[in-house]
C-alpha positions in Angstrom: 66.9 47.1 289.0 63.6 46.6 290.0 63.8 44.5 293.2 66.3 46.8 294.9 63.7 49.5 294.9 61.7 49.8 297.9 57.6 50.2 297.6 58.1 54.0 298.7 60.7 54.3 295.8 58.5 52.4 293.3 55.3 54.5 294.2 57.7 57.6 293.8 58.3 56.6 290.2 55.0 56.1 289.2 53.6 59.2 290.1 56.5 60.4 288.4 55.4 58.4 285.3 52.2 59.8 285.5 52.9 62.9 285.3 55.8 62.7 282.7 55.4 59.5 280.5 58.6 57.5 279.8 59.0 55.1 276.5 56.5 55.1 274.0 53.8 57.4 275.5 56.2 60.1 275.7 57.5 59.7 271.9 53.5 59.4 271.3 53.1 63.1 272.9 55.9 64.3 270.8 54.5 63.3 267.7 50.9 64.3 268.6 52.3 67.6 269.5 53.7 68.0 265.9 50.9 66.8 264.2 48.7 68.9 265.8 50.7 71.8 265.3 51.1 71.0 261.5 47.0 70.6 261.3 46.5 73.6 262.7 48.7 75.6 260.7 47.2 74.1 257.5 43.5 74.4 258.2 41.0 76.3 257.3 39.8 78.6 260.6 36.7 79.3 259.1 35.7 75.6 258.2 37.3 73.8 260.8 37.7 74.4 264.4 41.6 73.8 265.7 43.0 70.1 266.3 43.6 69.1 270.0 46.4 67.1 270.8 44.1 64.4 271.7 43.0 63.8 268.0 46.5 62.7 267.1 47.3 60.3 270.2 47.9 56.4 269.4 47.8 55.7 272.9 44.4 56.6 275.4 45.3 59.1 277.9 45.9 57.7 281.0 43.1 57.8 283.8 44.8 59.0 287.0 44.3 56.1 289.7 43.6 56.9 293.8 47.1 57.4 295.2 46.2 56.0 298.3 44.9 52.9 296.6 47.9 52.4 294.6 50.2 53.2 297.4 48.3 50.5 299.6 48.2 47.9 296.3 52.2 48.5 295.7 53.0 48.1 299.8 51.0 44.6 299.6 52.8 43.5 296.8 56.4 44.3 298.0 55.8 43.3 301.3 58.7 40.8 302.5 57.0 37.7 303.4 57.4 36.7 307.2 
């Protein structure tokens, strides 16, 4: 349960998810990879440069957040009230 996570644990999960997407984003990468392979196998190399994974992604690739700012935001958000 989310309430049982400390700020440090939540920060660790967030960092993990930045490198290993979970849920719809992970599925999107898998299908984009398959689509790029099929497109590259069937393209005419003389007329078209190779397709990239980004050509088939439905979700925008994530821009990495500054880990220091994120850590501070999480600590503030989940700090125990005094």
